[in-house]
C-alpha positions as CSV (number, residue, x, y, z in Angstrom):
1,X,98.7,91.1,133.5
2,X,99.6,89.7,130.9
3,X,101.6,86.4,130.0
4,X,103.6,87.9,127.7
5,X,107.1,88.4,129.2
6,X,107.0,84.1,129.8
7,X,105.4,83.2,126.1
8,X,108.7,85.9,124.7
9,X,111.1,84.1,127.2
10,X,110.3,80.6,125.8
11,X,110.2,81.4,123.3
12,X,113.7,82.9,122.9
13,X,115.1,79.8,124.8
14,X,113.9,77.9,121.8
15,X,115.0,80.2,119.1
16,X,118.6,79.6,120.4
17,X,120.2,82.8,117.9
18,X,117.8,83.2,115.0
19,X,115.3,85.8,115.3
20,X,111.8,84.8,115.5
21,X,109.3,87.5,115.4
22,X,106.4,86.8,118.6
23,X,102.3,88.0,117.3
24,X,99.9,88.6,120.1
25,X,96.6,87.4,118.6
26,X,94.3,89.9,120.8
27,X,91.4,89.1,119.0
28,X,88.8,89.5,121.0
29,X,90.9,91.4,123.4
30,X,90.5,94.7,124.9
31,X,93.0,97.2,124.3
32,X,93.4,97.7,128.0
33,X,94.3,93.8,127.8
34,X,97.0,95.2,124.2
35,X,98.2,97.4,126.3
36,X,99.0,96.1,129.7
37,X,101.1,93.9,126.7
38,X,102.5,96.7,125.8
39,X,103.7,97.8,128.6
40,X,105.3,93.8,129.0
41,X,107.4,94.6,125.4
42,X,105.2,93.2,122.9
43,X,104.6,95.4,120.1
44,X,104.0,93.3,118.1
45,X,99.1,92.2,117.8
46,X,97.5,89.7,115.8
47,X,94.0,90.8,114.2
48,X,91.4,88.7,112.8
49,X,88.8,90.1,111.5
50,X,89.0,94.0,109.9
51,X,86.0,96.3,112.0
52,X,87.3,94.5,114.8
53,X,91.5,96.2,114.3
54,X,89.5,99.0,113.2
55,X,86.7,99.8,116.5
56,X,90.0,98.8,118.7
57,X,93.9,100.1,117.9
58,X,94.6,103.8,117.5
59,X,95.0,104.7,112.9
60,X,98.8,104.0,112.1
61,X,101.1,107.1,113.1
62,X,98.6,107.4,115.9
63,X,99.2,104.6,118.2
64,X,102.1,104.1,120.9
65,X,106.1,103.7,119.2
66,X,106.8,100.9,117.4
67,X,103.3,99.2,117.5
68,X,102.2,97.4,114.9
69,X,98.8,95.4,113.6
70,X,99.0,92.6,111.4
71,X,95.8,91.0,109.7
72,X,95.1,87.4,110.1
73,X,91.9,86.3,109.6
74,X,90.8,86.5,106.3
75,X,90.0,89.4,103.9
76,X,86.6,89.4,102.1
77,X,87.1,92.0,99.4
78,X,85.0,94.5,100.3
79,X,87.1,95.8,103.1
80,X,89.7,95.6,101.5
81,X,90.6,99.2,101.7
82,X,89.9,100.1,105.1
83,X,91.7,96.8,105.8
84,X,95.1,99.0,103.8
85,X,94.1,102.3,106.2
86,X,94.8,100.6,109.3
87,X,96.6,96.7,109.2
88,X,101.1,97.6,109.1
89,X,100.1,93.6,107.2
90,X,98.0,91.8,105.5
91,X,99.4,88.2,106.4
92,X,95.9,86.7,104.6
93,X,96.1,86.6,100.7
94,X,94.4,83.5,99.2
95,X,93.7,83.8,95.8
96,X,94.7,86.4,92.8
97,X,90.9,88.1,93.0
98,X,92.1,89.6,96.6
99,X,96.0,90.3,94.9
100,X,93.9,92.5,92.1
101,X,91.6,94.3,94.8
102,X,94.8,95.0,97.1
103,X,96.6,96.4,94.4
104,X,93.9,98.8,93.2
105,X,92.6,100.0,96.4
106,X,96.7,100.5,97.1
107,X,97.2,102.5,93.8
108,X,93.7,104.3,94.9
109,X,95.3,105.6,98.1
110,X,98.6,105.5,97.0
111,X,99.8,103.8,99.6
112,X,102.6,100.3,99.5
113,X,101.3,97.4,102.0
114,X,103.5,94.6,102.5
115,X,101.6,90.8,102.6
116,X,101.8,87.0,102.9
117,X,100.2,84.3,101.4
118,X,98.7,81.8,102.3
119,X,99.1,78.8,102.3
120,X,96.1,75.3,103.0
121,X,98.8,73.1,104.3
122,X,96.7,70.7,105.8
123,X,93.9,70.8,102.6
124,X,91.0,70.8,104.8
125,X,87.7,72.6,103.5
126,X,87.1,75.1,106.0
127,X,90.2,77.1,105.8
128,X,91.0,79.5,103.6
129,X,94.8,79.9,101.4
130,X,96.0,78.6,98.4
131,X,95.3,74.6,97.8
132,X,98.4,74.2,96.0
133,X,102.3,74.9,95.8
134,X,102.0,75.3,91.9
135,X,99.0,77.8,93.1
136,X,100.7,79.1,95.5
137,X,104.5,80.4,93.2
138,X,102.1,81.0,90.5
139,X,100.4,84.2,92.5
140,X,104.4,84.5,93.8
141,X,104.7,85.7,90.3
142,X,101.8,87.4,89.9
143,X,102.3,89.6,92.2
144,X,106.0,90.6,90.9
145,X,103.7,92.6,88.6
146,X,101.7,94.7,91.0
147,X,104.4,97.6,92.6
148,X,102.2,98.7,95.3
149,X,102.1,94.9,97.3
150,X,105.2,93.8,98.3
151,X,105.9,90.0,98.8
152,X,107.7,89.2,102.7
153,X,107.0,84.9,102.6
154,X,104.3,82.6,103.4
155,X,102.1,81.8,106.1
156,X,99.8,78.8,107.1
157,X,97.5,77.8,110.0
158,X,98.7,74.0,111.5
159,X,96.0,71.0,111.0
160,X,92.7,71.7,112.8
161,X,92.6,69.6,115.8
162,X,96.2,69.2,114.6
163,X,97.9,65.8,116.0
164,X,102.2,66.4,115.9
165,X,102.3,64.0,113.3
166,X,99.9,66.4,111.3
167,X,101.5,69.0,112.0
168,X,104.7,68.0,111.2
169,X,104.0,66.9,107.8
170,X,101.8,70.3,107.3
171,X,104.4,72.6,108.3
172,X,107.0,70.0,106.5
173,X,105.3,70.9,103.0
174,X,105.6,74.5,104.2
175,X,108.9,74.9,104.7
176,X,109.2,73.1,101.2
177,X,107.9,75.2,99.5
178,X,108.8,78.0,101.3
179,X,112.4,77.5,99.7
180,X,111.4,77.3,96.3
181,X,109.6,80.2,96.7
182,X,113.0,82.0,98.4
183,X,114.3,79.9,95.2
184,X,112.4,82.2,93.1
185,X,111.5,85.0,95.0
186,X,115.1,85.5,97.1
187,X,114.0,88.8,98.6
188,X,110.9,86.5,101.0
189,X,112.4,86.6,104.2
190,X,108.9,85.2,106.4
191,X,107.8,81.8,106.7
192,X,105.0,81.7,110.1
193,X,103.7,79.1,111.2
194,X,102.8,78.1,114.5
195,X,100.2,79.4,117.8
196,X,99.9,78.7,120.9
197,X,99.3,75.4,120.8
198,X,102.1,73.8,118.1
199,X,104.7,76.5,117.8
200,X,107.4,75.0,119.5
201,X,107.0,72.5,116.5
202,X,107.3,75.1,114.2
203,X,110.1,76.7,115.2
204,X,112.0,72.4,114.4
205,X,110.5,73.0,110.7
206,X,112.3,76.5,110.1
207,X,109.7,79.7,111.4
208,X,110.4,82.7,111.8
209,X,107.4,84.0,113.2
210,X,104.8,82.7,115.7
211,X,100.6,84.3,116.1
212,X,100.1,83.4,119.7
213,X,97.1,84.4,121.0
214,X,96.0,82.2,124.6
215,X,98.9,81.4,125.6
216,X,99.2,85.6,126.6
217,X,96.0,86.7,127.1
218,X,94.0,83.8,128.0
219,X,90.7,82.1,126.7
220,X,88.5,84.6,124.6
221,X,85.4,85.7,125.4
222,X,83.1,85.0,122.6
């Protein structure tokens, strides 16, 4: 069995009265493992690649009750339509051209999609995401003209291999940006930070969604 129950109880204990969502990151793990976690209570799953998401999970409307799938990996514009058809949320929106493509495809399909804007809080060149606070806030304002896209909040990934100090700096920066975003867009409600190695720290800085894979499913087989 997976370790979902154990991780969920640890998260619940650390979060206290706060309502924190747990996204079980199932990339590179088989659907059998997904269903083991589902049987233990998992309902939200995170996938990095559109192709794997579509091959692994049933389409919307045919999944087990309550199951949702979030796309958490970088999205290429040529895969936007397929992502919209399968994902319940896109958590890695990182540019205005991508926003334009998502809006156009949603309009064509007569659907809407929930998104998070991704912030590159550590400034690492190899990572995606908006690189400055101003760029992300401008993108949020731009979304006011995109009726098929629902902005829920922002997400970030801590520094690759970062120590506790580096993580805290990145999470504090993201929380400050989130507060600014809420002032401009009071309806946003999701601050997604924290993974298997740093979710406890992310909670200290206000994260209300964590994305945990290895601690739930074990090491991935590539």
